[in-house]
N, C-alpha and C positions, 0 to 999 in steps of 0.2 A: 840355526843353519851352520854347517861346518864347511870351511873352506876346503878346496882340493889343492893340495901342495903342488907348487910349480914343477916339482921333480917326481910327482906321483905317476904311476903306470897310467898309460892312456886308455881310456875305456871307449871313447868314440872315434879313435884314429886320428890321423893327421889331417887336418882341414886343408893342407896345402895342395892336396891332390886336385882339387877342383878349382882352386884360386891361384891366379899367377902373383904370388907374393913379391916377385921381382919388380913389379910395378907399383908397390906400396911404399911410399917414401919414409914411412916411420918404422919399418922393420928391416932386419938384417939377418943373414945367415953366414956365419963364419966357421969354417972347419976348426974343430977343437974347442969351440965355445958352445957349450950345451950340446955336444955332439952334432953340431952343425944345424940344429933345429932353428926355425924362424923365431926370433925373439924381437922384443921391443929394442930399437936402437939405443945403445949405450947401457943396456941392462942384460940381465940373465933370465928375463921373464919370457917364457915360451908363449908365443901366440895361441897355441893349443890350450894352455892353461886358462887363458881369459875366457874362451869358448866353453871349456868344460865346466868352469865355475858358473857361467851364465846359464848353461844347460841344467846345472844342478839347482838353479833357482836364486843364485846371487844377482845383485845388481852392480852397477858401476861403483856406487858408494861402498858396498861391501868389499869389492876387490881393492879398491884405493886403501881402505882400512887394513886389509890383511897383508898386503905387499907393499912394505915401505919403499919409498923412492920412485915410484911410478909417476909418470906424468899423465894427468887425466886426459889432456889433449891427444896424446899417443893412444891411449886406450880407446878413446872415442873414435879416433881416425881409423883404427884397425877394424872396429865393428862396422863402421860406415863403409870402408873399402870392401869388406866381405859382403855386405848387404848389396852394394852396387854390382859387385862381380857376380852375384847370383841372378842378377837381372839379364845377364848377357846370355846369348844362346850358346850352347856347347859346341865345341869345335870337334868335328868327327874326321877321323882319318879315312881316306878313300879305300 
């Protein structure tokens, strides 16, 4: 299995469109840092790269081995937050 680089072009789009990442305590978006993408706090690891690697068949152990310096608890928290967010009904504009 081959990892998808954190700076690779995004094939599945930005997952932040459906999830309110502002409510996730382990991520941040800072203008000028990775073009303002949502990243794990204190890193340059885009949240989207985690999901792209999972979609490609990787597991958390693979991701931890491929990307030095990640905090496993942060990766697990992002996945859990996204899963919980998908359980919420969508908000539609009137």
